[in-house]
MMTF fields as JSON, N, C-alpha, C and O atoms, coordinates in Angstrom:
{
  "mmtfVersion": "1.0.0",
  "mmtfProducer": "UNKNOWN",
  "numBonds": 423,
  "numAtoms": 424,
  "numGroups": 106,
  "numChains": 1,
  "numModels": 1,
  "chainsPerModel": [1],
  "groupsPerChain": [106],
  "chainIdList": ["A"],
  "bondAtomList": [4, 2, 8, 6, 12, 10, 16, 14, 20, 18, 24, 22, 28, 26, 32, 30, 36, 34, 40, 38, 44, 42, 48, 46, 52, 50, 56, 54, 60, 58, 64, 62, 68, 66, 72, 70, 76, 74, 80, 78, 84, 82, 88, 86, 92, 90, 96, 94, 100, 98, 104, 102, 108, 106, 112, 110, 116, 114, 120, 118, 124, 122, 128, 126, 132, 130, 136, 134, 140, 138, 144, 142, 148, 146, 152, 150, 156, 154, 160, 158, 164, 162, 168, 166, 172, 170, 176, 174, 180, 178, 184, 182, 188, 186, 192, 190, 196, 194, 200, 198, 204, 202, 208, 206, 212, 210, 216, 214, 220, 218, 224, 222, 228, 226, 232, 230, 236, 234, 240, 238, 244, 242, 248, 246, 252, 250, 256, 254, 260, 258, 264, 262, 268, 266, 272, 270, 276, 274, 280, 278, 284, 282, 288, 286, 292, 290, 296, 294, 300, 298, 304, 302, 308, 306, 312, 310, 316, 314, 320, 318, 324, 322, 328, 326, 332, 330, 336, 334, 340, 338, 344, 342, 348, 346, 352, 350, 356, 354, 360, 358, 364, 362, 368, 366, 372, 370, 376, 374, 380, 378, 384, 382, 388, 386, 392, 390, 396, 394, 400, 398, 404, 402, 408, 406, 412, 410, 416, 414, 420, 418],
  "bondOrderList": [1, 1, 1, 1, 1, 1, 1, 1, 1, 1, 1, 1, 1, 1, 1, 1, 1, 1, 1, 1, 1, 1, 1, 1, 1, 1, 1, 1, 1, 1, 1, 1, 1, 1, 1, 1, 1, 1, 1, 1, 1, 1, 1, 1, 1, 1, 1, 1, 1, 1, 1, 1, 1, 1, 1, 1, 1, 1, 1, 1, 1, 1, 1, 1, 1, 1, 1, 1, 1, 1, 1, 1, 1, 1, 1, 1, 1, 1, 1, 1, 1, 1, 1, 1, 1, 1, 1, 1, 1, 1, 1, 1, 1, 1, 1, 1, 1, 1, 1, 1, 1, 1, 1, 1, 1],
  "groupList": [{"groupName": "MET", "atomNameList": ["N", "CA", "C", "O"], "elementList": ["N", "C", "C", "O"], "formalChargeList": [0, 0, 0, 0], "bondAtomList": [1, 0, 2, 1, 3, 2], "bondOrderList": [1, 1, 2], "singleLetterCode": "M", "chemCompType": "L-PEPTIDE LINKING"}, {"groupName": "GLY", "atomNameList": ["N", "CA", "C", "O"], "elementList": ["N", "C", "C", "O"], "formalChargeList": [0, 0, 0, 0], "bondAtomList": [1, 0, 2, 1, 3, 2], "bondOrderList": [1, 1, 2], "singleLetterCode": "G", "chemCompType": "PEPTIDE LINKING"}, {"groupName": "ASN", "atomNameList": ["N", "CA", "C", "O"], "elementList": ["N", "C", "C", "O"], "formalChargeList": [0, 0, 0, 0], "bondAtomList": [1, 0, 2, 1, 3, 2], "bondOrderList": [1, 1, 2], "singleLetterCode": "N", "chemCompType": "L-PEPTIDE LINKING"}, {"groupName": "GLN", "atomNameList": ["N", "CA", "C", "O"], "elementList": ["N", "C", "C", "O"], "formalChargeList": [0, 0, 0, 0], "bondAtomList": [1, 0, 2, 1, 3, 2], "bondOrderList": [1, 1, 2], "singleLetterCode": "Q", "chemCompType": "L-PEPTIDE LINKING"}, {"groupName": "LEU", "atomNameList": ["N", "CA", "C", "O"], "elementList": ["N", "C", "C", "O"], "formalChargeList": [0, 0, 0, 0], "bondAtomList": [1, 0, 2, 1, 3, 2], "bondOrderList": [1, 1, 2], "singleLetterCode": "L", "chemCompType": "L-PEPTIDE LINKING"}, {"groupName": "ALA", "atomNameList": ["N", "CA", "C", "O"], "elementList": ["N", "C", "C", "O"], "formalChargeList": [0, 0, 0, 0], "bondAtomList": [1, 0, 2, 1, 3, 2], "bondOrderList": [1, 1, 2], "singleLetterCode": "A", "chemCompType": "L-PEPTIDE LINKING"}, {"groupName": "ILE", "atomNameList": ["N", "CA", "C", "O"], "elementList": ["N", "C", "C", "O"], "formalChargeList": [0, 0, 0, 0], "bondAtomList": [1, 0, 2, 1, 3, 2], "bondOrderList": [1, 1, 2], "singleLetterCode": "I", "chemCompType": "L-PEPTIDE LINKING"}, {"groupName": "PRO", "atomNameList": ["N", "CA", "C", "O"], "elementList": ["N", "C", "C", "O"], "formalChargeList": [0, 0, 0, 0], "bondAtomList": [1, 0, 2, 1, 3, 2], "bondOrderList": [1, 1, 2], "singleLetterCode": "P", "chemCompType": "L-PEPTIDE LINKING"}, {"groupName": "SER", "atomNameList": ["N", "CA", "C", "O"], "elementList": ["N", "C", "C", "O"], "formalChargeList": [0, 0, 0, 0], "bondAtomList": [1, 0, 2, 1, 3, 2], "bondOrderList": [1, 1, 2], "singleLetterCode": "S", "chemCompType": "L-PEPTIDE LINKING"}, {"groupName": "VAL", "atomNameList": ["N", "CA", "C", "O"], "elementList": ["N", "C", "C", "O"], "formalChargeList": [0, 0, 0, 0], "bondAtomList": [1, 0, 2, 1, 3, 2], "bondOrderList": [1, 1, 2], "singleLetterCode": "V", "chemCompType": "L-PEPTIDE LINKING"}, {"groupName": "GLU", "atomNameList": ["N", "CA", "C", "O"], "elementList": ["N", "C", "C", "O"], "formalChargeList": [0, 0, 0, 0], "bondAtomList": [1, 0, 2, 1, 3, 2], "bondOrderList": [1, 1, 2], "singleLetterCode": "E", "chemCompType": "L-PEPTIDE LINKING"}, {"groupName": "TYR", "atomNameList": ["N", "CA", "C", "O"], "elementList": ["N", "C", "C", "O"], "formalChargeList": [0, 0, 0, 0], "bondAtomList": [1, 0, 2, 1, 3, 2], "bondOrderList": [1, 1, 2], "singleLetterCode": "Y", "chemCompType": "L-PEPTIDE LINKING"}, {"groupName": "PHE", "atomNameList": ["N", "CA", "C", "O"], "elementList": ["N", "C", "C", "O"], "formalChargeList": [0, 0, 0, 0], "bondAtomList": [1, 0, 2, 1, 3, 2], "bondOrderList": [1, 1, 2], "singleLetterCode": "F", "chemCompType": "L-PEPTIDE LINKING"}, {"groupName": "ASP", "atomNameList": ["N", "CA", "C", "O"], "elementList": ["N", "C", "C", "O"], "formalChargeList": [0, 0, 0, 0], "bondAtomList": [1, 0, 2, 1, 3, 2], "bondOrderList": [1, 1, 2], "singleLetterCode": "D", "chemCompType": "L-PEPTIDE LINKING"}, {"groupName": "HIS", "atomNameList": ["N", "CA", "C", "O"], "elementList": ["N", "C", "C", "O"], "formalChargeList": [0, 0, 0, 0], "bondAtomList": [1, 0, 2, 1, 3, 2], "bondOrderList": [1, 1, 2], "singleLetterCode": "H", "chemCompType": "L-PEPTIDE LINKING"}, {"groupName": "LYS", "atomNameList": ["N", "CA", "C", "O"], "elementList": ["N", "C", "C", "O"], "formalChargeList": [0, 0, 0, 0], "bondAtomList": [1, 0, 2, 1, 3, 2], "bondOrderList": [1, 1, 2], "singleLetterCode": "K", "chemCompType": "L-PEPTIDE LINKING"}, {"groupName": "THR", "atomNameList": ["N", "CA", "C", "O"], "elementList": ["N", "C", "C", "O"], "formalChargeList": [0, 0, 0, 0], "bondAtomList": [1, 0, 2, 1, 3, 2], "bondOrderList": [1, 1, 2], "singleLetterCode": "T", "chemCompType": "L-PEPTIDE LINKING"}, {"groupName": "ARG", "atomNameList": ["N", "CA", "C", "O"], "elementList": ["N", "C", "C", "O"], "formalChargeList": [0, 0, 0, 0], "bondAtomList": [1, 0, 2, 1, 3, 2], "bondOrderList": [1, 1, 2], "singleLetterCode": "R", "chemCompType": "L-PEPTIDE LINKING"}, {"groupName": "CYS", "atomNameList": ["N", "CA", "C", "O"], "elementList": ["N", "C", "C", "O"], "formalChargeList": [0, 0, 0, 0], "bondAtomList": [1, 0, 2, 1, 3, 2], "bondOrderList": [1, 1, 2], "singleLetterCode": "C", "chemCompType": "L-PEPTIDE LINKING"}],
  "groupTypeList": [0, 1, 2, 3, 4, 5, 1, 6, 5, 7, 8, 3, 6, 4, 8, 9, 10, 8, 11, 12, 8, 13, 6, 14, 13, 4, 10, 11, 13, 15, 8, 4, 1, 8, 16, 17, 12, 12, 15, 9, 5, 7, 9, 15, 14, 17, 10, 1, 7, 9, 9, 9, 15, 9, 12, 5, 6, 3, 13, 7, 16, 4, 4, 4, 16, 8, 11, 15, 3, 10, 4, 10, 10, 4, 15, 6, 17, 4, 14, 8, 5, 3, 2, 18, 7, 7, 12, 3, 15, 5, 5, 10, 15, 5, 8, 10, 15, 5, 5, 0, 4, 4, 17, 3, 11, 9],
  "groupIdList": [1, 2, 3, 4, 5, 6, 7, 8, 9, 10, 11, 12, 13, 14, 15, 16, 17, 18, 19, 20, 21, 22, 23, 24, 25, 26, 27, 28, 29, 30, 31, 32, 33, 34, 35, 36, 37, 38, 39, 40, 41, 42, 43, 44, 45, 46, 47, 48, 49, 50, 51, 52, 53, 54, 55, 56, 57, 58, 59, 60, 61, 62, 63, 64, 65, 66, 67, 68, 69, 70, 71, 72, 73, 74, 75, 76, 77, 78, 79, 80, 81, 82, 83, 84, 85, 86, 87, 88, 89, 90, 91, 92, 93, 94, 95, 96, 97, 98, 99, 100, 101, 102, 103, 104, 105, 106],
  "secStructList": [7, 7, 7, 7, 7, 7, 1, 7, 7, 7, 1, 7, 7, 7, 7, 4, 4, 4, 4, 4, 6, 6, 7, 1, 1, 7, 3, 3, 7, 7, 7, 7, 3, 3, 7, 1, 1, 3, 3, 3, 3, 3, 3, 3, 3, 6, 6, 3, 3, 3, 3, 3, 3, 3, 3, 3, 7, 1, 7, 6, 6, 7, 7, 7, 2, 2, 2, 2, 2, 2, 2, 2, 2, 2, 2, 2, 2, 6, 6, 6, 7, 6, 6, 1, 7, 7, 7, 1, 3, 3, 3, 6, 6, 1, 1, 1, 1, 3, 3, 3, 3, 3, 3, 3, 7, 7],
  "xCoordList": [-30.923, -30.597, -29.439, -29.09, -28.876, -27.77, -26.546, -26.569, -25.501, -24.256, -23.514, -23.424, -22.987, -22.192, -20.955, -20.991, -19.874, -18.652, -18.79, -19.258, -18.389, -18.498, -17.24, -17.262, -16.163, -14.908, -14.12, -14.565, -12.95, -12.067, -11.356, -10.76, -11.42, -10.701, -9.24, -8.961, -8.308, -6.896, -6.494, -6.909, -5.672, -5.227, -4.232, -4.193, -3.427, -2.503, -2.38, -2.42, -2.234, -2.08, -0.618, -0.093, 0.027, 1.446, 1.648, 0.791, 2.776, 3.108, 3.537, 3.933, 3.458, 3.818, 5.289, 5.648, 6.12, 7.549, 7.828, 8.78, 7.018, 7.254, 7.079, 7.629, 6.332, 6.118, 7.331, 7.418, 8.26, 9.439, 10.648, 11.697, 10.533, 11.675, 12.111, 13.29, 11.183, 11.506, 12.007, 12.567, 11.816, 12.125, 13.368, 13.362, 14.424, 15.709, 15.88, 16.772, 15.039, 15.142, 14.583, 14.917, 13.735, 13.045, 13.509, 13.571, 13.836, 14.256, 13.18, 12.94, 12.542, 11.437, 11.911, 12.985, 11.104, 11.423, 10.499, 10.957, 9.201, 8.223, 6.835, 6.677, 5.848, 4.476, 3.787, 3.943, 3.02, 2.221, 0.779, 0.003, 0.42, -0.947, -1.365, -0.683, -2.491, -2.994, -4.513, -5.13, -5.108, -6.558, -6.945, -6.108, -8.205, -8.67, -8.01, -7.708, -7.785, -7.259, -5.792, -5.085, -5.324, -3.96, -3.159, -3.69, -1.861, -0.891, 0.025, 0.458, 0.324, 1.077, 2.389, 2.435, 3.47, 4.776, 5.658, 5.646, 6.428, 7.466, 8.682, 9.048, 9.296, 10.469, 11.561, 11.309, 12.767, 13.903, 14.163, 14.265, 14.267, 14.541, 15.792, 16.134, 16.476, 17.711, 17.48, 18.414, 16.243, 15.925, 15.382, 15.112, 15.216, 14.72, 13.612, 13.263, 13.05, 11.99, 10.702, 10.324, 10.045, 8.848, 7.805, 8.143, 6.525, 5.415, 4.889, 4.644, 4.722, 4.228, 2.94, 2.869, 1.917, 0.682, 0.706, 0.822, 0.594, 0.683, -0.709, -1.428, -1.084, -2.344, -1.997, -1.409, -2.359, -2.065, -2.963, -4.182, -2.351, -3.094, -3.444, -2.571, -4.725, -5.193, -5.546, -5.375, -6.042, -6.458, -5.524, -5.587, -4.66, -3.691, -4.324, -3.644, -5.601, -6.271, -6.861, -7.398, -6.771, -7.313, -6.564, -5.339, -7.299, -6.697, -6.713, -7.761, -5.554, -5.424, -5.252, -5.095, -5.274, -5.005, -6.039, -5.676, -7.313, -8.337, -8.16, -8.394, -7.749, -7.51, -6.296, -6.279, -5.29, -4.103, -4.462, -3.952, -5.333, -5.775, -6.539, -6.358, -7.387, -8.126, -7.176, -7.384, -6.133, -5.144, -4.396, -4.109, -4.083, -3.405, -4.298, -3.822, -5.588, -6.528, -6.663, -6.719, -6.713, -6.8, -5.54, -5.613, -4.404, -3.132, -3.149, -2.677, -3.687, -3.768, -4.715, -4.418, -5.85, -6.827, -6.316, -6.659, -5.506, -5.002, -3.682, -3.118, -3.192, -1.89, -1.8, -0.762, -2.866, -2.826, -3.226, -3.068, -3.735, -4.132, -2.901, -2.312, -2.518, -1.294, -1.442, -0.447, -2.66, -2.855, -3.166, -3.437, -3.13, -3.409, -2.268, -2.38, -1.183, -0.084, -0.476, -0.753, -0.502, -0.879, 0.269, 1.414, -0.048, 0.985, 1.79, 1.235, 3.096, 3.982, 4.208, 4.574, 3.991, 4.213, 3.217, 2.951, 2.676, 1.797, 2.434, 2.46, 2.943, 3.555, 2.472, 2.051, 2.021, 0.865, 1.068, 0.233, 2.119, 2.442, 3.915, 4.78, 4.176, 5.547, 6.22, 7.429, 5.45, 5.917, 4.737, 3.66, 4.929, 3.829, 2.757, 1.623, 3.119, 2.212, 1.447, 0.425, 1.924, 1.323, 1.484, 2.377, 0.579, 0.696, 0.982, 0.575, 1.681, 2.091, 1.854, 1.96, 1.532, 1.428, 2.527, 2.672, 3.305, 4.418, 4.274, 3.864, 4.619, 4.691, 5.761, 6.189, 6.185, 7.201, 6.662, 5.492, 7.522, 7.152, 7.324, 8.431, 6.231, 6.257, 6.167, 6.173],
  "yCoordList": [-7.403, -7.878, -8.866, -9.339, -9.151, -10.094, -9.476, -8.332, -10.24, -9.767, -8.871, -9.162, -7.781, -6.867, -6.473, -6.381, -6.244, -5.792, -4.328, -3.517, -3.99, -2.616, -1.807, -0.582, -2.456, -1.748, -2.393, -3.338, -1.859, -2.375, -3.615, -3.586, -4.686, -5.9, -5.733, -5.295, -6.075, -5.905, -6.802, -7.958, -6.244, -7.025, -8.097, -9.179, -7.796, -8.793, -8.593, -7.465, -9.672, -9.614, -9.893, -10.96, -8.922, -9.031, -9.509, -9.305, -10.14, -10.547, -9.309, -8.304, -9.383, -8.244, -7.873, -6.702, -8.833, -8.588, -7.681, -6.901, -7.775, -6.994, -5.491, -4.695, -5.094, -3.67, -3.007, -1.78, -3.784, -3.233, -3.14, -2.653, -3.589, -3.573, -2.152, -1.927, -1.183, 0.203, 1.012, 2.092, 0.512, 1.277, 0.68, -0.467, 1.474, 0.957, 1.051, 0.408, 1.845, 1.977, 0.766, 0.536, -0.004, -1.118, -2.444, -2.617, -3.382, -4.72, -5.721, -5.938, -6.321, -7.258, -8.475, -9.014, -8.911, -10.093, -11.247, -12.259, -11.108, -12.146, -11.518, -10.367, -12.253, -11.754, -12.12, -13.233, -11.174, -11.456, -11.76, -12.196, -11.534, -11.806, -10.894, -9.927, -11.225, -10.452, -10.46, -11.503, -9.298, -9.183, -8.565, -8.385, -8.248, -7.674, -6.325, -6.01, -5.53, -4.185, -4.023, -3.236, -4.745, -4.559, -5.852, -6.948, -5.687, -6.765, -6.303, -5.15, -7.186, -6.802, -7.572, -8.773, -6.844, -7.488, -6.793, -5.566, -7.577, -6.957, -6.711, -7.567, -5.56, -5.236, -4.679, -4.265, -4.68, -4.128, -2.721, -2.493, -1.782, -0.384, 0.008, -0.651, 1.042, 1.438, 1.822, 1.77, 2.21, 2.584, 1.415, 1.578, 0.239, -0.93, -1.624, -1.208, -2.691, -3.436, -2.62, -1.899, -2.749, -1.975, -2.901, -3.845, -2.627, -3.314, -2.375, -1.196, -2.91, -2.109, -2.719, -3.919, -1.877, -2.284, -1.65, -0.432, -2.486, -2.036, -2.007, -3.006, -0.858, -0.712, -0.635, 0.346, -1.666, -1.708, -0.722, -0.733, 0.121, 1.114, 0.514, 0.3, 0.246, -0.315, 0.787, 0.62, 1.922, 3.048, 4.226, 4.807, 4.598, 5.672, 7.044, 7.956, 7.214, 8.501, 8.613, 9.661, 7.559, 7.554, 8.555, 8.497, 9.471, 10.465, 9.949, 9.56, 9.948, 9.41, 10.494, 10.168, 11.759, 12.835, 12.908, 13.154, 12.702, 12.763, 11.616, 11.787, 10.459, 9.321, 9.58, 9.186, 10.24, 10.552, 11.514, 11.376, 12.486, 13.411, 12.675, 12.965, 11.73, 10.94, 10.114, 9.98, 9.56, 8.783, 9.662, 9.227, 10.89, 11.809, 12.14, 12.208, 12.346, 12.62, 11.411, 11.56, 10.233, 9.001, 8.808, 8.362, 9.14, 9.037, 9.927, 9.522, 11.126, 12.053, 11.512, 11.585, 10.971, 10.448, 9.212, 8.999, 8.399, 7.161, 7.355, 6.393, 8.571, 8.83, 8.341, 7.821, 8.499, 8.108, 6.647, 6.15, 5.954, 4.548, 3.66, 3.593, 2.983, 2.189, 0.874, 0.319, 0.367, -0.914, -0.75, -1.739, 0.468, 0.739, 1.549, 2.77, 0.907, 1.696, 2.256, 1.489, 3.583, 4.169, 4.09, 3.828, 4.314, 4.319, 5.597, 6.679, 5.466, 6.601, 7.346, 8.522, 6.666, 7.308, 6.753, 5.551, 7.644, 7.242, 7.741, 8.944, 6.822, 7.176, 7.11, 6.028, 8.286, 8.366, 7.572, 6.738, 7.809, 6.984, 6.635, 7.264, 5.618, 5.202, 4.747, 4.906, 4.199, 3.84, 4.054, 4.457, 3.79, 3.947, 2.887, 3.038, 1.818, 0.679, 0.669, -0.009, 1.417, 1.237, 2.452, 3.28, 2.527, 3.448, 2.577, 1.416, 3.135, 2.319, 3.019, 4.241, 2.218, 2.67, 1.969, 0.75, 2.725, 2.155, 2.442, 3.531, 1.447, 1.621, 0.683, -0.254, 0.955, 0.128, -1.285, -1.469, -2.282, -3.681, -3.992, -3.908, -4.352, -4.619, -6.11, -6.553],
  "zCoordList": [-16.318, -14.989, -15.089, -16.17, -13.973, -13.956, -13.309, -12.857, -13.276, -12.672, -13.646, -14.839, -13.12, -13.927, -13.137, -11.91, -13.846, -13.19, -12.812, -13.612, -11.604, -11.128, -11.411, -11.299, -11.769, -12.005, -13.114, -13.766, -13.306, -14.342, -13.817, -12.741, -14.568, -14.185, -14.594, -15.71, -13.71, -14.056, -15.215, -15.301, -16.109, -17.255, -16.836, -17.422, -15.82, -15.282, -13.779, -13.288, -13.07, -11.618, -11.305, -11.621, -10.681, -10.369, -8.94, -8.08, -8.693, -7.327, -6.545, -7.134, -5.234, -4.391, -4.574, -4.457, -4.854, -5.034, -6.233, -6.209, -7.263, -8.478, -8.258, -9.018, -7.244, -6.983, -6.335, -6.317, -5.809, -5.148, -6.067, -5.644, -7.304, -8.215, -8.566, -8.835, -8.569, -8.911, -7.718, -7.901, -6.511, -5.302, -4.647, -4.202, -4.597, -4.127, -2.615, -2.062, -1.926, -0.467, 0.271, 1.433, -0.399, 0.242, -0.34, -1.557, 0.553, 0.127, 0.539, 1.726, -0.451, -0.224, 0.553, 0.282, 1.527, 2.326, 1.959, 1.428, 2.235, 1.924, 1.935, 2.342, 1.5, 1.494, 2.803, 3.305, 3.354, 4.546, 4.19, 5.04, 2.945, 2.522, 1.393, 1.055, 0.826, -0.292, -0.239, -0.019, -0.439, -0.48, -1.813, -2.697, -1.942, -3.195, -3.477, -4.628, -2.433, -2.632, -2.265, -2.895, -1.263, -0.786, -0.82, -0.639, -1.058, -0.895, 0.237, 0.249, 1.182, 2.379, 2.431, 2.165, 2.785, 2.859, 3.888, 3.991, 4.656, 5.482, 4.589, 3.784, 4.729, 3.917, 4.818, 5.949, 4.293, 5.024, 4.498, 3.292, 5.442, 5.13, 5.893, 6.876, 5.482, 6.166, 7.625, 8.426, 7.989, 9.37, 10.188, 11.378, 9.577, 10.285, 9.518, 8.413, 10.104, 9.408, 9.296, 10.218, 8.155, 7.839, 7.235, 6.52, 7.525, 6.86, 5.781, 6.034, 4.585, 3.47, 2.949, 2.683, 2.805, 2.141, 0.763, 0.626, -0.251, -1.637, -2.248, -2.222, -2.798, -3.524, -5.0, -5.456, -5.744, -7.177, -7.916, -7.751, -8.724, -9.495, -10.848, -11.689, -11.049, -12.317, -13.314, -14.522, -12.798, -13.63, -13.36, -12.277, -14.305, -14.059, -13.833, -13.362, -14.154, -13.939, -12.533, -12.175, -11.742, -10.383, -9.508, -9.401, -8.885, -7.998, -6.562, -6.045, -5.928, -4.576, -3.519, -2.342, -3.891, -2.932, -1.816, -0.666, -2.123, -1.067, -0.069, 1.127, -0.561, 0.327, 1.219, 2.384, 0.668, 1.461, 2.592, 3.704, 2.321, 3.363, 4.462, 5.644, 4.079, 5.071, 5.93, 7.136, 5.313, 6.067, 7.069, 8.184, 6.677, 7.595, 8.794, 9.927, 8.541, 9.631, 10.555, 11.776, 9.978, 10.764, 11.604, 12.749, 11.04, 11.761, 13.007, 14.069, 12.875, 14.009, 15.075, 16.267, 14.65, 15.616, 16.346, 17.509, 15.686, 16.291, 17.033, 17.554, 17.083, 17.694, 19.14, 19.549, 19.913, 21.327, 21.563, 22.678, 20.554, 20.711, 20.552, 19.473, 21.624, 21.596, 20.84, 20.373, 20.71, 20.033, 18.542, 17.86, 18.033, 16.617, 16.018, 15.908, 15.631, 15.066, 13.694, 12.772, 13.552, 12.267, 11.267, 11.636, 10.028, 9.008, 9.126, 9.32, 9.008, 9.179, 7.878, 7.885, 6.759, 5.468, 4.464, 4.425, 3.66, 2.568, 1.28, 1.018, 0.483, -0.799, -1.862, -2.271, -2.308, -3.197, -4.481, -4.829, -5.159, -6.32, -6.193, -6.802, -5.387, -5.125, -6.411, -6.583, -7.284, -8.616, -9.552, -9.113, -10.814, -11.769, -11.556, -12.012, -10.865, -10.709, -9.401, -9.297, -8.376, -7.055, -6.152, -6.332, -5.169, -4.04, -2.818, -2.774, -1.824, -0.683, 0.644, 0.752, 1.649, 3.033, 3.814, 3.719, 4.587, 5.332, 6.818, 7.219, 7.627, 9.075, 9.617, 8.943, 10.849, 11.489, 11.691, 12.027, 11.483, 11.697, 13.174, 13.706, 13.836, 15.276, 15.514, 16.663]
}
């Protein structure tokens, strides 16, 4: 009995800015916050300001395809809800370190 870890503890915790070094389309501005699973930042894109949620990949064998399908279904369901802007793009493995969700910055 006792406390046990349910997952892999990250060997190093990176700042949100470090995830944008490999991606040249996005220019990091500042951090909007960080939680256990996501790091959030507004970034500059050639089409305008964008909010990016970064999911740090700790286990390279983790498959994200089923989650991407769920996000696409959620996007369709939220299409008519004006107060819930859905993510416009889900980059499954935007870099070797992270997956990203992008939407317009409102």
